[in-house]
VOKOLVEX-928675 format. One record per residue (C-alpha): residue number from 1; x, y, z. Coordinates in steps of 0.5 Angstrom, whole numbers, plus 500, padded with zeros to 3 digits. Example, Ala and Ser with C-alpha at 12.3 -4.5 7.8 and 13.67 -1.06 7.14 Angstrom:
<rec><num>1</num><x>525</x><y>491</y><z>516</z></rec>
<rec><num>2</num><x>527</x><y>498</y><z>514</z></rec>
END
This chain:
<rec><num>1</num><x>756</x><y>441</y><z>633</z></rec>
<rec><num>2</num><x>759</x><y>434</y><z>635</z></rec>
<rec><num>3</num><x>766</x><y>431</y><z>633</z></rec>
<rec><num>4</num><x>767</x><y>424</y><z>631</z></rec>
<rec><num>5</num><x>775</x><y>424</y><z>632</z></rec>
<rec><num>6</num><x>780</x><y>428</y><z>636</z></rec>
<rec><num>7</num><x>788</x><y>428</y><z>634</z></rec>
<rec><num>8</num><x>792</x><y>429</y><z>640</z></rec>
<rec><num>9</num><x>799</x><y>432</y><z>639</z></rec>
<rec><num>10</num><x>804</x><y>434</y><z>645</z></rec>
<rec><num>11</num><x>810</x><y>438</y><z>642</z></rec>
<rec><num>12</num><x>816</x><y>436</y><z>647</z></rec>
<rec><num>13</num><x>815</x><y>431</y><z>650</z></rec>
<rec><num>14</num><x>820</x><y>425</y><z>650</z></rec>
<rec><num>15</num><x>821</x><y>417</y><z>650</z></rec>
<rec><num>16</num><x>826</x><y>412</y><z>650</z></rec>
<rec><num>17</num><x>823</x><y>409</y><z>644</z></rec>
<rec><num>18</num><x>820</x><y>414</y><z>640</z></rec>
<rec><num>19</num><x>813</x><y>413</y><z>641</z></rec>
<rec><num>20</num><x>808</x><y>416</y><z>644</z></rec>
<rec><num>21</num><x>801</x><y>413</y><z>647</z></rec>
<rec><num>22</num><x>795</x><y>417</y><z>651</z></rec>
<rec><num>23</num><x>789</x><y>416</y><z>654</z></rec>
<rec><num>24</num><x>783</x><y>421</y><z>652</z></rec>
<rec><num>25</num><x>778</x><y>421</y><z>656</z></rec>
<rec><num>26</num><x>772</x><y>426</y><z>655</z></rec>
<rec><num>27</num><x>768</x><y>426</y><z>662</z></rec>
<rec><num>28</num><x>761</x><y>424</y><z>660</z></rec>
<rec><num>29</num><x>758</x><y>431</y><z>661</z></rec>
<rec><num>30</num><x>755</x><y>436</y><z>654</z></rec>
<rec><num>31</num><x>751</x><y>441</y><z>653</z></rec>
<rec><num>32</num><x>747</x><y>442</y><z>647</z></rec>
<rec><num>33</num><x>743</x><y>448</y><z>645</z></rec>
<rec><num>34</num><x>737</x><y>447</y><z>640</z></rec>
<rec><num>35</num><x>735</x><y>452</y><z>634</z></rec>
<rec><num>36</num><x>731</x><y>456</y><z>639</z></rec>
<rec><num>37</num><x>737</x><y>456</y><z>644</z></rec>
<rec><num>38</num><x>734</x><y>452</y><z>649</z></rec>
<rec><num>39</num><x>739</x><y>448</y><z>653</z></rec>
<rec><num>40</num><x>739</x><y>441</y><z>652</z></rec>
<rec><num>41</num><x>744</x><y>436</y><z>657</z></rec>
<rec><num>42</num><x>747</x><y>430</y><z>656</z></rec>
<rec><num>43</num><x>751</x><y>424</y><z>661</z></rec>
<rec><num>44</num><x>753</x><y>418</y><z>659</z></rec>
<rec><num>45</num><x>759</x><y>414</y><z>662</z></rec>
<rec><num>46</num><x>767</x><y>417</y><z>660</z></rec>
<rec><num>47</num><x>769</x><y>416</y><z>654</z></rec>
<rec><num>48</num><x>776</x><y>415</y><z>652</z></rec>
<rec><num>49</num><x>780</x><y>414</y><z>646</z></rec>
<rec><num>50</num><x>788</x><y>411</y><z>645</z></rec>
<rec><num>51</num><x>793</x><y>415</y><z>641</z></rec>
<rec><num>52</num><x>799</x><y>412</y><z>640</z></rec>
<rec><num>53</num><x>804</x><y>416</y><z>635</z></rec>
<rec><num>54</num><x>811</x><y>417</y><z>633</z></rec>
<rec><num>55</num><x>814</x><y>423</y><z>637</z></rec>
<rec><num>56</num><x>819</x><y>425</y><z>631</z></rec>
<rec><num>57</num><x>812</x><y>424</y><z>625</z></rec>
<rec><num>58</num><x>806</x><y>425</y><z>630</z></rec>
<rec><num>59</num><x>802</x><y>423</y><z>623</z></rec>
<rec><num>60</num><x>805</x><y>416</y><z>623</z></rec>
<rec><num>61</num><x>799</x><y>414</y><z>628</z></rec>
<rec><num>62</num><x>798</x><y>407</y><z>630</z></rec>
<rec><num>63</num><x>790</x><y>407</y><z>631</z></rec>
<rec><num>64</num><x>786</x><y>411</y><z>625</z></rec>
<rec><num>65</num><x>784</x><y>418</y><z>627</z></rec>
<rec><num>66</num><x>778</x><y>418</y><z>623</z></rec>
<rec><num>67</num><x>772</x><y>416</y><z>628</z></rec>
<rec><num>68</num><x>775</x><y>414</y><z>634</z></rec>
<rec><num>69</num><x>771</x><y>417</y><z>639</z></rec>
<rec><num>70</num><x>766</x><y>412</y><z>638</z></rec>
<rec><num>71</num><x>760</x><y>416</y><z>635</z></rec>
<rec><num>72</num><x>755</x><y>412</y><z>631</z></rec>
<rec><num>73</num><x>749</x><y>415</y><z>626</z></rec>
<rec><num>74</num><x>743</x><y>413</y><z>629</z></rec>
<rec><num>75</num><x>745</x><y>410</y><z>635</z></rec>
<rec><num>76</num><x>750</x><y>413</y><z>639</z></rec>
<rec><num>77</num><x>751</x><y>420</y><z>639</z></rec>
<rec><num>78</num><x>757</x><y>423</y><z>637</z></rec>
<rec><num>79</num><x>761</x><y>428</y><z>642</z></rec>
<rec><num>80</num><x>761</x><y>435</y><z>645</z></rec>
<rec><num>81</num><x>768</x><y>437</y><z>644</z></rec>
<rec><num>82</num><x>765</x><y>443</y><z>649</z></rec>
<rec><num>83</num><x>766</x><y>439</y><z>655</z></rec>
<rec><num>84</num><x>772</x><y>437</y><z>660</z></rec>
<rec><num>85</num><x>777</x><y>432</y><z>657</z></rec>
<rec><num>86</num><x>783</x><y>429</y><z>661</z></rec>
<rec><num>87</num><x>789</x><y>427</y><z>658</z></rec>
<rec><num>88</num><x>793</x><y>421</y><z>661</z></rec>
<rec><num>89</num><x>801</x><y>419</y><z>659</z></rec>
<rec><num>90</num><x>802</x><y>413</y><z>664</z></rec>
<rec><num>91</num><x>809</x><y>410</y><z>664</z></rec>
<rec><num>92</num><x>805</x><y>403</y><z>664</z></rec>
<rec><num>93</num><x>804</x><y>405</y><z>656</z></rec>
<rec><num>94</num><x>810</x><y>408</y><z>655</z></rec>
<rec><num>95</num><x>818</x><y>408</y><z>655</z></rec>
<rec><num>96</num><x>820</x><y>413</y><z>660</z></rec>
<rec><num>97</num><x>816</x><y>419</y><z>658</z></rec>
<rec><num>98</num><x>819</x><y>424</y><z>660</z></rec>
<rec><num>99</num><x>813</x><y>431</y><z>661</z></rec>
<rec><num>100</num><x>819</x><y>436</y><z>664</z></rec>
<rec><num>101</num><x>819</x><y>440</y><z>658</z></rec>
<rec><num>102</num><x>812</x><y>441</y><z>655</z></rec>
<rec><num>103</num><x>808</x><y>447</y><z>656</z></rec>
<rec><num>104</num><x>802</x><y>445</y><z>651</z></rec>
<rec><num>105</num><x>799</x><y>441</y><z>648</z></rec>
<rec><num>106</num><x>795</x><y>440</y><z>642</z></rec>
<rec><num>107</num><x>787</x><y>437</y><z>640</z></rec>
<rec><num>108</num><x>784</x><y>437</y><z>634</z></rec>
<rec><num>109</num><x>778</x><y>436</y><z>632</z></rec>
<rec><num>110</num><x>773</x><y>433</y><z>626</z></rec>
<rec><num>111</num><x>766</x><y>433</y><z>627</z></rec>
<rec><num>112</num><x>759</x><y>436</y><z>625</z></rec>
<rec><num>113</num><x>756</x><y>443</y><z>625</z></rec>
<rec><num>114</num><x>750</x><y>445</y><z>624</z></rec>
<rec><num>115</num><x>748</x><y>452</y><z>622</z></rec>
<rec><num>116</num><x>741</x><y>455</y><z>624</z></rec>
<rec><num>117</num><x>739</x><y>463</y><z>625</z></rec>
<rec><num>118</num><x>740</x><y>467</y><z>631</z></rec>
END
């Protein structure tokens, strides 16, 4: 399974202007299994994407969600979702962010799955 896009929503976050900008960072380590259940490990530099959306309407995004993780068929591998991810909500990119009521967040991935017999 690999992913080419992700969407982030942080319920109950507040900013002064109603917009939220977040950095979502994949740590750069991934493990896959081949059809024989053999382990394949990859490492790469951390890969980040910037997600900006309206808090009142998370479908109002300022950057496309499609292929926002940087993979490219035949050139760069798409990312494994089963990895360590970091999320940064910085005062530098948000107007007075208030995370005091945040209890959870939602990451939604789209990507590819190649089924095989076990």
